[in-house]
TILOSE-986035 format. One record per residue (C-alpha): x, y, z. Coordinates in Angstrom, 2 decimals. Example, Ala and Ser with C-alpha at 12.3 -4.5 7.8 and 13.67 -1.06 7.14 Angstrom:
! residues 2
{px=12.30, py=-4.50, pz=7.80}
{px=13.67, py=-1.06, pz=7.14}
***
This chain:
! residues 558
{px=-16.15, py=-19.79, pz=-47.31}
{px=-15.41, py=-21.21, pz=-43.92}
{px=-13.54, py=-20.36, pz=-40.75}
{px=-11.35, py=-22.81, pz=-38.86}
{px=-10.35, py=-22.29, pz=-35.27}
{px=-7.01, py=-23.57, pz=-34.02}
{px=-5.77, py=-23.35, pz=-30.38}
{px=-2.26, py=-22.05, pz=-30.09}
{px=-1.34, py=-22.64, pz=-26.42}
{px=-2.90, py=-23.26, pz=-22.90}
{px=-3.36, py=-19.40, pz=-22.41}
{px=-6.54, py=-19.48, pz=-24.53}
{px=-4.74, py=-18.04, pz=-27.60}
{px=-6.57, py=-19.04, pz=-30.78}
{px=-6.21, py=-18.29, pz=-34.43}
{px=-9.31, py=-18.11, pz=-36.65}
{px=-8.44, py=-18.83, pz=-40.26}
{px=-10.75, py=-17.55, pz=-43.12}
{px=-10.75, py=-19.82, pz=-46.18}
{px=-12.20, py=-19.04, pz=-49.66}
{px=-11.55, py=-21.01, pz=-52.75}
{px=-9.40, py=-23.56, pz=-50.93}
{px=-6.96, py=-20.89, pz=-49.75}
{px=-6.62, py=-18.87, pz=-46.48}
{px=-7.30, py=-15.30, pz=-47.23}
{px=-7.10, py=-13.95, pz=-43.69}
{px=-6.86, py=-14.68, pz=-39.97}
{px=-7.61, py=-13.27, pz=-36.52}
{px=-5.64, py=-14.14, pz=-33.36}
{px=-7.30, py=-13.83, pz=-30.00}
{px=-6.26, py=-14.35, pz=-26.37}
{px=-9.35, py=-14.89, pz=-24.34}
{px=-11.44, py=-11.67, pz=-25.06}
{px=-8.54, py=-9.78, pz=-26.50}
{px=-7.87, py=-9.49, pz=-30.29}
{px=-4.09, py=-9.53, pz=-30.93}
{px=-4.33, py=-9.25, pz=-34.69}
{px=-6.80, py=-9.40, pz=-37.61}
{px=-5.45, py=-9.38, pz=-41.13}
{px=-6.86, py=-9.94, pz=-44.63}
{px=-4.77, py=-10.72, pz=-47.69}
{px=-4.20, py=-7.39, pz=-49.70}
{px=-5.89, py=-8.81, pz=-52.77}
{px=-9.06, py=-9.55, pz=-50.71}
{px=-9.28, py=-6.31, pz=-48.87}
{px=-12.04, py=-3.80, pz=-49.17}
{px=-14.45, py=-6.55, pz=-50.11}
{px=-16.20, py=-7.14, pz=-46.70}
{px=-14.14, py=-10.16, pz=-45.66}
{px=-12.64, py=-8.29, pz=-42.65}
{px=-16.19, py=-7.46, pz=-41.41}
{px=-17.28, py=-11.13, pz=-41.94}
{px=-14.23, py=-12.49, pz=-39.97}
{px=-14.59, py=-10.05, pz=-37.08}
{px=-18.35, py=-10.64, pz=-36.86}
{px=-17.98, py=-14.37, pz=-36.79}
{px=-15.16, py=-14.33, pz=-34.09}
{px=-17.31, py=-12.11, pz=-31.97}
{px=-20.39, py=-14.26, pz=-32.49}
{px=-18.55, py=-17.53, pz=-31.51}
{px=-17.23, py=-15.87, pz=-28.43}
{px=-20.61, py=-14.36, pz=-27.21}
{px=-20.18, py=-10.91, pz=-28.47}
{px=-23.75, py=-10.82, pz=-29.85}
{px=-25.37, py=-12.68, pz=-26.98}
{px=-28.38, py=-10.51, pz=-25.83}
{px=-28.65, py=-12.22, pz=-22.46}
{px=-25.11, py=-11.90, pz=-21.08}
{px=-22.57, py=-9.03, pz=-20.80}
{px=-19.41, py=-9.16, pz=-22.92}
{px=-16.23, py=-7.11, pz=-23.32}
{px=-13.52, py=-7.32, pz=-26.11}
{px=-10.36, py=-5.33, pz=-26.53}
{px=-7.99, py=-4.79, pz=-29.35}
{px=-4.75, py=-2.71, pz=-29.99}
{px=-5.29, py=0.73, pz=-31.42}
{px=-4.85, py=0.92, pz=-35.24}
{px=-2.19, py=3.09, pz=-36.75}
{px=-3.24, py=6.68, pz=-37.22}
{px=-3.32, py=6.48, pz=-41.00}
{px=-5.12, py=3.05, pz=-41.16}
{px=-8.60, py=4.48, pz=-41.81}
{px=-9.92, py=1.12, pz=-42.90}
{px=-9.02, py=-0.58, pz=-39.60}
{px=-10.48, py=2.47, pz=-37.72}
{px=-13.78, py=2.18, pz=-39.64}
{px=-13.95, py=-1.59, pz=-39.15}
{px=-13.48, py=-1.12, pz=-35.35}
{px=-16.15, py=1.70, pz=-35.16}
{px=-18.56, py=-0.48, pz=-37.29}
{px=-18.57, py=-3.15, pz=-34.53}
{px=-18.65, py=-0.87, pz=-31.50}
{px=-15.03, py=-0.71, pz=-30.57}
{px=-14.14, py=2.73, pz=-29.04}
{px=-10.65, py=4.02, pz=-27.96}
{px=-10.22, py=3.78, pz=-24.17}
{px=-7.07, py=3.80, pz=-22.09}
{px=-4.72, py=3.04, pz=-25.00}
{px=-6.86, py=0.25, pz=-26.39}
{px=-10.00, py=-0.32, pz=-28.47}
{px=-12.83, py=-1.57, pz=-26.25}
{px=-16.08, py=-3.08, pz=-27.07}
{px=-18.59, py=-3.52, pz=-24.23}
{px=-22.05, py=-4.91, pz=-24.52}
{px=-24.76, py=-5.29, pz=-21.73}
{px=-27.76, py=-7.62, pz=-22.09}
{px=-30.71, py=-6.22, pz=-23.85}
{px=-33.35, py=-5.16, pz=-21.45}
{px=-36.45, py=-7.18, pz=-22.39}
{px=-39.83, py=-6.83, pz=-20.91}
{px=-39.32, py=-10.06, pz=-18.97}
{px=-35.89, py=-9.11, pz=-17.81}
{px=-37.18, py=-5.75, pz=-16.64}
{px=-39.90, py=-7.57, pz=-14.72}
{px=-37.42, py=-9.97, pz=-13.16}
{px=-35.14, py=-7.17, pz=-12.11}
{px=-37.99, py=-5.35, pz=-10.32}
{px=-39.23, py=-8.52, pz=-8.56}
{px=-35.76, py=-9.53, pz=-7.42}
{px=-35.20, py=-6.09, pz=-5.88}
{px=-38.71, py=-6.07, pz=-4.26}
{px=-39.56, py=-9.48, pz=-3.04}
{px=-38.13, py=-11.14, pz=0.10}
{px=-37.43, py=-14.94, pz=0.35}
{px=-39.73, py=-17.31, pz=2.09}
{px=-43.02, py=-16.24, pz=0.45}
{px=-45.73, py=-17.85, pz=-1.64}
{px=-45.32, py=-17.04, pz=-5.35}
{px=-47.49, py=-18.00, pz=-8.35}
{px=-46.33, py=-18.18, pz=-12.01}
{px=-49.98, py=-18.20, pz=-13.47}
{px=-48.72, py=-18.81, pz=-16.96}
{px=-45.71, py=-21.07, pz=-16.52}
{px=-45.07, py=-22.04, pz=-20.19}
{px=-41.71, py=-23.79, pz=-20.34}
{px=-40.90, py=-22.87, pz=-16.75}
{px=-38.39, py=-20.11, pz=-16.93}
{px=-40.39, py=-17.63, pz=-14.98}
{px=-41.24, py=-20.41, pz=-12.41}
{px=-37.51, py=-21.13, pz=-12.14}
{px=-36.81, py=-17.56, pz=-11.59}
{px=-39.44, py=-17.23, pz=-8.82}
{px=-37.93, py=-20.40, pz=-7.15}
{px=-34.56, py=-18.62, pz=-6.96}
{px=-36.22, py=-15.64, pz=-5.27}
{px=-38.41, py=-17.72, pz=-2.94}
{px=-35.49, py=-19.71, pz=-1.52}
{px=-35.63, py=-23.00, pz=0.39}
{px=-38.34, py=-21.58, pz=2.77}
{px=-40.54, py=-20.37, pz=0.11}
{px=-43.20, py=-21.93, pz=-2.09}
{px=-43.74, py=-21.52, pz=-5.86}
{px=-46.62, py=-22.91, pz=-7.89}
{px=-46.76, py=-22.72, pz=-11.64}
{px=-50.00, py=-22.97, pz=-13.64}
{px=-50.69, py=-23.55, pz=-17.28}
{px=-53.73, py=-24.81, pz=-19.16}
{px=-51.58, py=-27.00, pz=-21.40}
{px=-50.34, py=-30.28, pz=-19.87}
{px=-47.14, py=-30.18, pz=-21.96}
{px=-46.34, py=-26.76, pz=-20.32}
{px=-46.84, py=-28.11, pz=-16.78}
{px=-44.64, py=-31.17, pz=-17.73}
{px=-41.92, py=-28.95, pz=-19.20}
{px=-41.89, py=-26.80, pz=-16.19}
{px=-41.62, py=-29.68, pz=-13.71}
{px=-38.77, py=-31.16, pz=-15.69}
{px=-36.87, py=-27.81, pz=-15.67}
{px=-37.42, py=-27.43, pz=-11.96}
{px=-36.16, py=-30.92, pz=-11.29}
{px=-33.12, py=-30.37, pz=-13.59}
{px=-32.16, py=-27.28, pz=-11.62}
{px=-32.76, py=-28.78, pz=-8.10}
{px=-35.83, py=-26.63, pz=-7.44}
{px=-38.47, py=-29.47, pz=-7.27}
{px=-38.66, py=-29.07, pz=-3.52}
{px=-39.51, py=-25.37, pz=-3.84}
{px=-41.91, py=-25.29, pz=-6.76}
{px=-44.12, py=-27.45, pz=-8.88}
{px=-46.42, py=-26.81, pz=-11.93}
{px=-50.09, py=-27.86, pz=-12.18}
{px=-52.26, py=-28.03, pz=-15.36}
{px=-54.90, py=-25.47, pz=-14.51}
{px=-56.61, py=-22.50, pz=-16.12}
{px=-55.03, py=-19.34, pz=-14.71}
{px=-58.46, py=-17.98, pz=-13.91}
{px=-58.68, py=-20.65, pz=-11.13}
{px=-55.45, py=-19.59, pz=-9.41}
{px=-57.36, py=-18.94, pz=-6.18}
{px=-57.53, py=-22.72, pz=-5.83}
{px=-53.75, py=-22.58, pz=-5.17}
{px=-53.38, py=-19.14, pz=-3.41}
{px=-56.33, py=-18.20, pz=-1.40}
{px=-57.26, py=-14.47, pz=-1.05}
{px=-54.63, py=-12.50, pz=0.88}
{px=-51.97, py=-15.21, pz=0.80}
{px=-49.60, py=-14.52, pz=-2.14}
{px=-46.51, py=-12.35, pz=-2.05}
{px=-46.32, py=-12.39, pz=-5.92}
{px=-48.37, py=-13.47, pz=-8.92}
{px=-46.66, py=-13.38, pz=-12.24}
{px=-48.30, py=-13.50, pz=-15.74}
{px=-46.40, py=-13.88, pz=-19.03}
{px=-49.21, py=-13.92, pz=-21.59}
{px=-49.17, py=-15.08, pz=-25.21}
{px=-48.46, py=-18.60, pz=-26.31}
{px=-46.27, py=-21.59, pz=-25.23}
{px=-42.86, py=-20.94, pz=-26.78}
{px=-42.10, py=-23.68, pz=-29.24}
{px=-45.78, py=-24.80, pz=-29.58}
{px=-48.50, py=-23.82, pz=-32.11}
{px=-49.50, py=-20.19, pz=-31.86}
{px=-53.23, py=-20.95, pz=-32.25}
{px=-53.45, py=-21.65, pz=-28.49}
{px=-52.81, py=-18.38, pz=-26.63}
{px=-54.29, py=-16.26, pz=-23.93}
{px=-57.19, py=-13.89, pz=-24.76}
{px=-58.87, py=-10.96, pz=-23.13}
{px=-61.86, py=-13.09, pz=-22.09}
{px=-59.60, py=-15.25, pz=-19.94}
{px=-56.91, py=-12.75, pz=-18.97}
{px=-59.14, py=-10.16, pz=-17.22}
{px=-60.77, py=-12.67, pz=-14.80}
{px=-57.27, py=-14.12, pz=-14.21}
{px=-55.76, py=-10.63, pz=-13.42}
{px=-58.66, py=-10.03, pz=-10.95}
{px=-58.05, py=-13.42, pz=-9.31}
{px=-54.28, py=-12.54, pz=-9.14}
{px=-55.15, py=-9.35, pz=-7.38}
{px=-57.38, py=-11.10, pz=-4.96}
{px=-54.70, py=-13.47, pz=-4.13}
{px=-52.14, py=-10.81, pz=-3.17}
{px=-51.51, py=-9.93, pz=0.39}
{px=-50.97, py=-6.26, pz=1.35}
{px=-47.61, py=-5.29, pz=-0.16}
{px=-47.76, py=-8.19, pz=-2.66}
{px=-46.81, py=-7.58, pz=-6.30}
{px=-48.74, py=-8.60, pz=-9.47}
{px=-46.48, py=-8.65, pz=-12.57}
{px=-47.81, py=-9.10, pz=-16.10}
{px=-46.08, py=-9.04, pz=-19.45}
{px=-48.60, py=-8.11, pz=-22.27}
{px=-48.23, py=-8.93, pz=-25.86}
{px=-49.69, py=-7.97, pz=-29.16}
{px=-48.97, py=-8.87, pz=-32.85}
{px=-50.21, py=-10.26, pz=-36.13}
{px=-51.34, py=-13.64, pz=-34.55}
{px=-52.86, py=-12.63, pz=-31.28}
{px=-53.98, py=-9.04, pz=-32.18}
{px=-53.99, py=-6.07, pz=-29.84}
{px=-57.34, py=-6.73, pz=-27.95}
{px=-55.80, py=-8.54, pz=-24.94}
{px=-53.00, py=-6.08, pz=-24.44}
{px=-55.38, py=-3.08, pz=-24.72}
{px=-57.98, py=-4.56, pz=-22.40}
{px=-55.34, py=-5.55, pz=-19.78}
{px=-53.79, py=-2.06, pz=-19.94}
{px=-57.24, py=-0.48, pz=-19.40}
{px=-57.82, py=-2.95, pz=-16.48}
{px=-54.70, py=-1.82, pz=-14.78}
{px=-55.38, py=1.86, pz=-15.27}
{px=-58.85, py=1.51, pz=-13.78}
{px=-57.56, py=0.19, pz=-10.40}
{px=-58.29, py=2.50, pz=-7.49}
{px=-55.22, py=4.43, pz=-6.32}
{px=-56.31, py=3.85, pz=-2.65}
{px=-55.78, py=0.05, pz=-3.07}
{px=-53.07, py=-0.32, pz=-5.72}
{px=-49.97, py=1.38, pz=-7.16}
{px=-49.75, py=0.52, pz=-10.85}
{px=-46.73, py=0.94, pz=-13.14}
{px=-46.99, py=0.29, pz=-16.88}
{px=-43.68, py=0.50, pz=-18.74}
{px=-43.56, py=1.42, pz=-22.38}
{px=-40.36, py=1.20, pz=-24.54}
{px=-40.59, py=4.64, pz=-26.19}
{px=-38.45, py=3.88, pz=-29.26}
{px=-39.75, py=0.30, pz=-29.86}
{px=-42.52, py=-0.80, pz=-32.23}
{px=-46.08, py=-0.50, pz=-31.05}
{px=-46.20, py=-4.31, pz=-30.83}
{px=-43.42, py=-4.44, pz=-28.27}
{px=-44.22, py=-6.40, pz=-25.01}
{px=-45.56, py=-4.16, pz=-22.25}
{px=-44.54, py=-4.93, pz=-18.65}
{px=-47.21, py=-3.92, pz=-15.98}
{px=-46.68, py=-3.96, pz=-12.29}
{px=-49.21, py=-3.57, pz=-9.59}
{px=-48.46, py=-3.32, pz=-5.85}
{px=-51.32, py=-4.18, pz=-3.50}
{px=-52.05, py=-1.92, pz=-0.57}
{px=-49.78, py=0.54, pz=1.24}
{px=-47.88, py=-1.82, pz=3.46}
{px=-45.32, py=-2.76, pz=0.87}
{px=-42.95, py=-5.41, pz=2.33}
{px=-39.22, py=-5.04, pz=1.68}
{px=-36.16, py=-7.13, pz=2.45}
{px=-35.40, py=-5.34, pz=5.74}
{px=-38.63, py=-6.15, pz=7.36}
{px=-39.07, py=-8.95, pz=9.87}
{px=-40.15, py=-12.34, pz=8.41}
{px=-43.88, py=-12.60, pz=7.67}
{px=-46.23, py=-14.81, pz=9.52}
{px=-47.26, py=-17.87, pz=7.64}
{px=-50.66, py=-17.24, pz=5.99}
{px=-51.92, py=-20.26, pz=4.16}
{px=-55.66, py=-20.02, pz=4.51}
{px=-58.18, py=-22.13, pz=2.50}
{px=-60.23, py=-18.88, pz=2.46}
{px=-59.97, py=-15.21, pz=3.47}
{px=-63.33, py=-13.56, pz=3.63}
{px=-63.14, py=-9.96, pz=2.75}
{px=-66.62, py=-9.04, pz=3.79}
{px=-66.29, py=-10.13, pz=7.49}
{px=-64.88, py=-7.98, pz=10.19}
{px=-61.30, py=-9.07, pz=11.14}
{px=-62.35, py=-8.93, pz=14.75}
{px=-64.41, py=-12.06, pz=14.31}
{px=-61.48, py=-14.07, pz=13.05}
{px=-59.73, py=-14.84, pz=16.36}
{px=-58.94, py=-18.54, pz=15.93}
{px=-55.81, py=-19.73, pz=14.18}
{px=-55.33, py=-23.19, pz=12.69}
{px=-53.50, py=-24.66, pz=15.69}
{px=-56.24, py=-23.44, pz=18.13}
{px=-58.86, py=-25.12, pz=15.99}
{px=-56.95, py=-28.35, pz=15.89}
{px=-56.55, py=-28.31, pz=19.67}
{px=-60.25, py=-27.96, pz=19.92}
{px=-60.76, py=-30.76, pz=17.43}
{px=-58.48, py=-33.25, pz=19.27}
{px=-60.25, py=-32.39, pz=22.58}
{px=-63.59, py=-33.15, pz=20.92}
{px=-62.16, py=-36.30, pz=19.56}
{px=-61.01, py=-37.36, pz=23.07}
{px=-64.48, py=-36.81, pz=24.44}
{px=-65.99, py=-38.81, pz=21.66}
{px=-63.63, py=-41.74, pz=22.22}
{px=-64.27, py=-41.64, pz=25.99}
{px=-67.97, py=-41.92, pz=25.36}
{px=-67.63, py=-44.75, pz=22.75}
{px=-65.33, py=-46.74, pz=25.06}
{px=-66.85, py=-46.24, pz=28.58}
{px=-70.38, py=-44.92, pz=28.30}
{px=-73.65, py=-46.74, pz=27.52}
{px=-75.16, py=-45.75, pz=24.03}
{px=-78.48, py=-43.93, pz=24.18}
{px=-77.64, py=-42.22, pz=27.59}
{px=-77.63, py=-38.35, pz=27.79}
{px=-73.88, py=-38.01, pz=28.40}
{px=-72.94, py=-40.54, pz=25.75}
{px=-74.99, py=-38.70, pz=23.11}
{px=-73.70, py=-35.24, pz=24.14}
{px=-69.89, py=-36.29, pz=24.11}
{px=-70.27, py=-38.29, pz=20.97}
{px=-71.97, py=-35.40, pz=19.22}
{px=-69.23, py=-33.00, pz=20.32}
{px=-66.69, py=-35.31, pz=18.92}
{px=-68.24, py=-35.16, pz=15.44}
{px=-66.59, py=-31.76, pz=15.16}
{px=-63.28, py=-33.43, pz=14.54}
{px=-63.46, py=-35.57, pz=11.37}
{px=-64.80, py=-32.96, pz=9.08}
{px=-62.41, py=-30.41, pz=10.46}
{px=-59.45, py=-32.64, pz=9.80}
{px=-60.73, py=-33.29, pz=6.21}
{px=-60.84, py=-29.50, pz=5.67}
{px=-57.33, py=-28.96, pz=6.88}
{px=-56.09, py=-31.95, pz=4.91}
{px=-57.32, py=-30.25, pz=1.72}
{px=-55.71, py=-26.95, pz=2.79}
{px=-52.46, py=-28.70, pz=3.68}
{px=-52.37, py=-30.63, pz=0.52}
{px=-52.10, py=-27.33, pz=-1.37}
{px=-49.37, py=-25.79, pz=0.71}
{px=-47.17, py=-28.63, pz=1.99}
{px=-43.58, py=-28.38, pz=0.94}
{px=-43.41, py=-32.13, pz=0.35}
{px=-46.54, py=-34.08, pz=-0.58}
{px=-44.40, py=-37.24, pz=-0.25}
{px=-43.40, py=-36.55, pz=3.26}
{px=-47.09, py=-35.55, pz=4.18}
{px=-48.31, py=-38.91, pz=2.78}
{px=-45.72, py=-40.86, pz=4.64}
{px=-46.60, py=-39.15, pz=7.90}
{px=-50.18, py=-39.97, pz=7.49}
{px=-49.43, py=-43.67, pz=6.61}
{px=-46.72, py=-44.12, pz=9.22}
{px=-48.86, py=-42.76, pz=12.12}
{px=-51.70, py=-44.95, pz=10.83}
{px=-49.44, py=-47.92, pz=11.23}
{px=-48.23, py=-46.78, pz=14.70}
{px=-51.83, py=-46.14, pz=15.80}
{px=-53.48, py=-49.36, pz=14.71}
{px=-52.70, py=-51.54, pz=17.78}
{px=-53.71, py=-48.74, pz=20.21}
{px=-56.87, py=-48.24, pz=18.11}
{px=-57.72, py=-51.97, pz=18.20}
{px=-57.02, py=-52.09, pz=21.89}
{px=-59.21, py=-49.01, pz=22.68}
{px=-62.19, py=-50.20, pz=20.70}
{px=-62.06, py=-53.84, pz=21.27}
{px=-65.40, py=-55.40, pz=22.24}
{px=-63.86, py=-58.53, pz=23.74}
{px=-60.39, py=-59.24, pz=25.09}
{px=-57.36, py=-56.99, pz=24.84}
{px=-57.15, py=-56.64, pz=21.08}
{px=-59.83, py=-56.95, pz=18.48}
{px=-59.70, py=-55.59, pz=14.95}
{px=-62.72, py=-53.41, pz=14.18}
{px=-61.50, py=-51.32, pz=11.21}
{px=-58.48, py=-49.22, pz=10.24}
{px=-57.99, py=-46.01, pz=12.12}
{px=-58.63, py=-42.51, pz=11.05}
{px=-55.03, py=-41.85, pz=9.98}
{px=-55.45, py=-44.47, pz=7.26}
{px=-58.73, py=-42.74, pz=6.29}
{px=-56.91, py=-39.44, pz=5.89}
{px=-54.19, py=-41.15, pz=3.92}
{px=-56.73, py=-42.53, pz=1.52}
{px=-58.34, py=-39.06, pz=1.17}
{px=-54.92, py=-37.61, pz=0.51}
{px=-54.46, py=-40.15, pz=-2.21}
{px=-57.72, py=-39.01, pz=-3.71}
{px=-56.50, py=-35.49, pz=-3.89}
{px=-53.38, py=-36.72, pz=-5.43}
{px=-55.22, py=-38.60, pz=-8.12}
{px=-57.20, py=-35.52, pz=-8.97}
{px=-54.19, py=-33.31, pz=-9.23}
{px=-51.74, py=-35.66, pz=-11.11}
{px=-53.64, py=-38.18, pz=-13.27}
{px=-54.88, py=-36.58, pz=-16.54}
{px=-56.68, py=-39.66, pz=-17.89}
{px=-60.17, py=-39.17, pz=-16.84}
{px=-61.17, py=-42.87, pz=-16.93}
{px=-57.99, py=-43.93, pz=-14.89}
{px=-58.53, py=-41.12, pz=-12.51}
{px=-62.12, py=-42.04, pz=-11.89}
{px=-61.38, py=-45.70, pz=-11.39}
{px=-58.57, py=-44.98, pz=-8.86}
{px=-60.84, py=-42.66, pz=-6.95}
{px=-63.62, py=-45.13, pz=-6.78}
{px=-61.19, py=-47.81, pz=-5.48}
{px=-59.87, py=-45.47, pz=-2.80}
{px=-63.40, py=-44.61, pz=-1.65}
{px=-64.22, py=-48.27, pz=-1.60}
{px=-61.08, py=-48.87, pz=0.46}
{px=-62.34, py=-46.35, pz=3.11}
{px=-65.11, py=-48.94, pz=3.85}
{px=-62.61, py=-50.68, pz=5.96}
{px=-61.65, py=-47.56, pz=7.86}
{px=-63.00, py=-45.21, pz=10.52}
{px=-65.47, py=-42.64, pz=9.00}
{px=-65.97, py=-44.90, pz=5.98}
{px=-67.22, py=-43.07, pz=2.85}
{px=-67.95, py=-39.94, pz=4.77}
{px=-64.40, py=-38.65, pz=5.08}
{px=-63.81, py=-39.02, pz=1.35}
{px=-67.10, py=-37.22, pz=0.59}
{px=-66.06, py=-34.43, pz=2.88}
{px=-62.69, py=-34.18, pz=1.28}
{px=-64.17, py=-34.10, pz=-2.30}
{px=-66.63, py=-31.42, pz=-1.30}
{px=-63.82, py=-29.18, pz=0.05}
{px=-61.69, py=-29.84, pz=-3.00}
{px=-64.75, py=-28.81, pz=-5.24}
{px=-65.43, py=-25.76, pz=-2.99}
{px=-62.06, py=-24.16, pz=-3.46}
{px=-62.32, py=-20.56, pz=-2.23}
{px=-66.04, py=-20.05, pz=-3.18}
{px=-67.80, py=-19.02, pz=0.03}
{px=-71.16, py=-20.21, pz=-1.26}
{px=-69.81, py=-23.61, pz=-2.10}
{px=-68.13, py=-23.97, pz=1.30}
{px=-71.40, py=-23.15, pz=3.09}
{px=-73.17, py=-25.62, pz=0.81}
{px=-70.57, py=-28.25, pz=1.56}
{px=-70.86, py=-27.91, pz=5.29}
{px=-74.58, py=-27.84, pz=5.08}
{px=-74.72, py=-30.92, pz=2.86}
{px=-72.25, py=-32.77, pz=5.07}
{px=-74.39, py=-32.07, pz=8.14}
{px=-77.61, py=-33.06, pz=6.45}
{px=-76.06, py=-36.34, pz=5.15}
{px=-74.61, py=-37.32, pz=8.42}
{px=-77.84, py=-36.49, pz=10.21}
{px=-79.83, py=-38.62, pz=7.67}
{px=-77.45, py=-41.58, pz=8.11}
{px=-77.76, py=-41.41, pz=11.93}
{px=-81.48, py=-41.17, pz=11.63}
{px=-81.90, py=-44.19, pz=9.34}
{px=-79.34, py=-46.28, pz=11.43}
{px=-81.28, py=-45.71, pz=14.68}
{px=-84.96, py=-45.52, pz=13.57}
{px=-85.33, py=-49.21, pz=14.23}
{px=-83.90, py=-49.00, pz=17.70}
{px=-85.54, py=-45.92, pz=19.30}
{px=-88.79, py=-44.00, pz=19.00}
{px=-89.08, py=-41.60, pz=16.02}
{px=-88.93, py=-38.48, pz=18.13}
{px=-85.77, py=-39.63, pz=19.93}
{px=-84.27, py=-40.65, pz=16.56}
{px=-84.86, py=-37.09, pz=15.23}
{px=-83.37, py=-35.60, pz=18.33}
{px=-80.33, py=-37.85, pz=18.04}
{px=-79.88, py=-36.98, pz=14.35}
{px=-80.11, py=-33.26, pz=14.97}
{px=-77.51, py=-33.71, pz=17.77}
{px=-75.24, py=-35.60, pz=15.45}
{px=-75.33, py=-32.66, pz=12.99}
{px=-74.39, py=-30.16, pz=15.61}
{px=-70.70, py=-31.04, pz=15.57}
{px=-70.32, py=-30.72, pz=11.83}
{px=-72.35, py=-27.42, pz=11.96}
{px=-70.03, py=-26.18, pz=14.65}
{px=-66.96, py=-26.98, pz=12.46}
{px=-68.57, py=-25.11, pz=9.61}
{px=-69.19, py=-22.05, pz=11.86}
{px=-65.69, py=-21.97, pz=13.24}
{px=-63.94, py=-22.37, pz=9.89}
{px=-66.19, py=-20.02, pz=7.94}
{px=-66.46, py=-17.22, pz=10.47}
{px=-63.76, py=-17.55, pz=13.11}
{px=-60.74, py=-18.99, pz=11.32}
{px=-58.10, py=-16.40, pz=10.51}
{px=-56.00, py=-18.44, pz=8.13}
{px=-52.87, py=-18.33, pz=10.26}
{px=-50.80, py=-20.67, pz=12.38}
{px=-49.93, py=-19.92, pz=15.96}
{px=-47.07, py=-17.39, pz=16.26}
{px=-45.07, py=-19.71, pz=18.48}
{px=-44.53, py=-23.35, pz=18.97}
{px=-45.38, py=-24.32, pz=15.41}
{px=-43.00, py=-27.34, pz=15.39}
{px=-44.31, py=-28.56, pz=18.76}
{px=-47.98, py=-28.34, pz=17.65}
{px=-47.20, py=-29.98, pz=14.36}
{px=-45.90, py=-33.11, pz=16.00}
{px=-48.22, py=-32.98, pz=18.93}
{px=-51.21, py=-33.35, pz=16.63}
{px=-49.75, py=-36.50, pz=15.12}
{px=-48.52, py=-38.09, pz=18.47}
{px=-51.69, py=-37.30, pz=20.39}
{px=-53.68, py=-39.72, pz=18.32}
{px=-51.90, py=-42.97, pz=19.08}
{px=-50.98, py=-41.91, pz=22.63}
{px=-54.42, py=-41.08, pz=23.79}
{px=-55.71, py=-44.34, pz=22.16}
{px=-53.13, py=-46.34, pz=24.01}
{px=-53.96, py=-44.69, pz=27.33}
{px=-57.75, py=-45.26, pz=26.83}
{px=-56.98, py=-48.87, pz=25.76}
{px=-54.94, py=-49.59, pz=28.85}
{px=-57.63, py=-48.09, pz=31.14}
{px=-60.27, py=-50.21, pz=29.33}
{px=-58.27, py=-53.43, pz=29.80}
{px=-57.41, py=-52.78, pz=33.40}
{px=-60.98, py=-51.75, pz=34.21}
***
């Protein structure tokens, strides 16, 4: 038995012919979504062939598609044609306005219900996380919500899932908005610091199309849900779709539901949706809104909050410095350091004071490099800016620090160092082969030997990358950096100055790094300046070559 479709004219009129035993036993004529006729040969009637033909025509035209709406019409059957009336009723056709009409709306799945809620709640331009990206469909959905000014990060512990998601985003023109990383969802705070995310979405279970033996469990799900809640800003939404069944059991779904029900009402509004007439193993959508200041579409655009950390235990009154202010402090300290190195005599009081103040800058820039690496809209553009301004700054750098003559190559400038540090981060995030990754990182660190802040800047960068959002690790990183730098200064000067003076100079050299740690750990509020963001962005890049050129010209003319 087969059905052959034949187009009759340019108005989408088609005939579907049903063949059995080499002969045509019936046909249906349609025009777009309208049935004009459906007939079965008398000798083949009352044997189910009319149902078969109608079902196949509906199927071929999307009548059973659970994801899209459909509507079909047909003429009313004659009053005495009970068989035709029963056939129409069997497939959902009902009399309406002189016709038979069959309407079908998409089935409301747990994921679609979650999508509907998020689309009606979230505003464009936020930071969104798909903590279990799978094949990327939820990540793609979040990209459509985030818009061109938003940022979406997908996470999955399976490399194939991250690759599938990135391919889907690229195919749909969303690669500039979102990307996927291979990472355990319990570590999502590496990508969305506390208080920074507008939405965190989980779709638990296994990777569709892959083996079912790799799936989420309660042991990983509960820490991931807690991390997701920590990442939310006030008014943010955590959405999770929970599953149970023969393969994965009921433990994860039950534990997650209990987790949501235990959240304090003062901090969260929780909604768990159950499909009352579905099986007990049906997916369970759970939604949690953080805080009372829920953000809606009519509100003013949010301030950019992309902090590396957001301490919950510190009083907000202490956090008075935004990122741009700290960077202005850093470039001022750098200017004082460069003035001392170019014009003052080493070992003198003012030389030591100004140089030590300037040590605030390098580690601060490494910190913000790690933070910026996570949240930049284009890593390619970020890397090109660092490299480009490195090229532009090299002649002024060589002029400013020349020992003899107008120009003298000492080493490559700090922009090149930051570019190498950026490449180290890129290797860590993108290269899965451990041996190849390790070799490239070692080569990049070796390359820094020819740059300003050789070895130290890559070490600072790796420490901050390792620290993530962990406060203890960050404090340890700053302390270790200060101790390492002080030790290097002591060992390099112990042959030139008395021991007491060397110790004093070493302690002084540690002060700038310690000051950077204090400012970032206790005074940084994780925000950018409310005004002048574009000006500040380019000022920080331009200041470096311009101030070196001015200092170099003064040195040559002096």
